[in-house]
N, C-alpha and C positions, 0 to 999 in steps of 0.2 A: 530528671536532672538536665538542667540550659546552662549555654554557658556564653560568656561576651568577652570579647577581648576589648583591651584600654590601651588606649594610645595617648602619652604626652606628645604635644609638638608634633602629630606624625609617625613616633617611634612606638612600637611595642613595650608598653611598660609592665602589664599584667594581665591576670587571667580572672575574671569575675565568673564566680559561679554559684546557682542558686543548686541547692540541693533538694531542697522542696520549700513551701511558700515561709517555711519557719527555719532555714539554715540557710545561711549564705556563706561563701569562701571569697575572699581575694587575697591571690596570690601573684607578688611579683615573678615576672618571669626571670631567670637566672641572670642571662647577660646584662639585662638592666640593674638589677639588685649589684651583683658585683660590681660594675663601673660607679667611681664614687662622683663622678662628674654629674652622674645622671639624678635628679633631686627627687622628691618623693615627690607622690601624685597630688598629697594633700597634705595639710597637718596631722590630720587625725589618721591618717595611714601612713606614719614615717618608714622609712626604711632602717628600721631597728631591728625589726625581723622581717621575713619573707611571706610569710602567711598570717591571714586574719579570719579569725570565723565571728559570725554574728548571728542571733537569731530573727536578726530582720534585716534589710537592706542599710547599708553603710550610710549614716546621717550625709556625707561626701554625695553620695550616690542619688539618694533621695534628692536633697535638694537643687541637683539639675533636670527635675522632672514638676511639671508646673503643678500648681495647687489650686484648691476651692473651685470658683467656677469656671478658671481656666482650664483644669484636670479634665472637668465634667465634657466642655466641650472640645478639647483634645479627642478625650476618650472615643466619645461619639461620633468624632470626624475620622479617624484613626481606626475605629471598630476593635477599641481593644479594652477590653475590662479592668476599668480605675484600680483595681489591686494587681493587676499583671503588672507590677512596679520594673521587671525586667523587659518586656517587651515593648513598655511604652519609653524606656529608658532607652533600648535600641533604636525603635520609629523617631527619638526626636533628640537623641545625643550622638546620631554617627556624624552629622555633618551639620547639624543646623544649632552648634550650643556655644555659649560664651565660654572664654578661656581658654585654656589649653588642651582638656582632655575631651577626650569623645569615645566614643564607644559603638562598636558592632558586634552583632550578634553572631553567634558563630552556629552556620547552618548544621544542622543534624540529619543524618543520613538515614 
C-alpha cells in the first residue's frame, strides 16, 4: 500500500491511497471536509462524501499525468514504469502542476 498527500493551494485536502494496482481510495482530511469554505478538489470528487473508492486511478489524478509520447519520454527520464501512476504522479505533480492541486508521496518507513 502506498499513499500520497493531496494539497489544494498548499492546504492539505486529503490522501490518495493505492492499496494495490486495482484499488484506489481518495479520502478528504476531516478538517478540510468539515470546512464549508474549502471547495472540492475536483467536480468528480465532490465533498458530498468523505471517501471515494475506485478500481483504477481517479480520472482527475490521471489527467495530471502526461500521455502518449510525452509519458514515454517522462517515464524514461524519471526511470519510472509508465504503469506506476502513483509514482509518476508524485514525481510530476508535487511542484510542477497546472492548477491548484499538488500531490506529494508519503515516504514509507
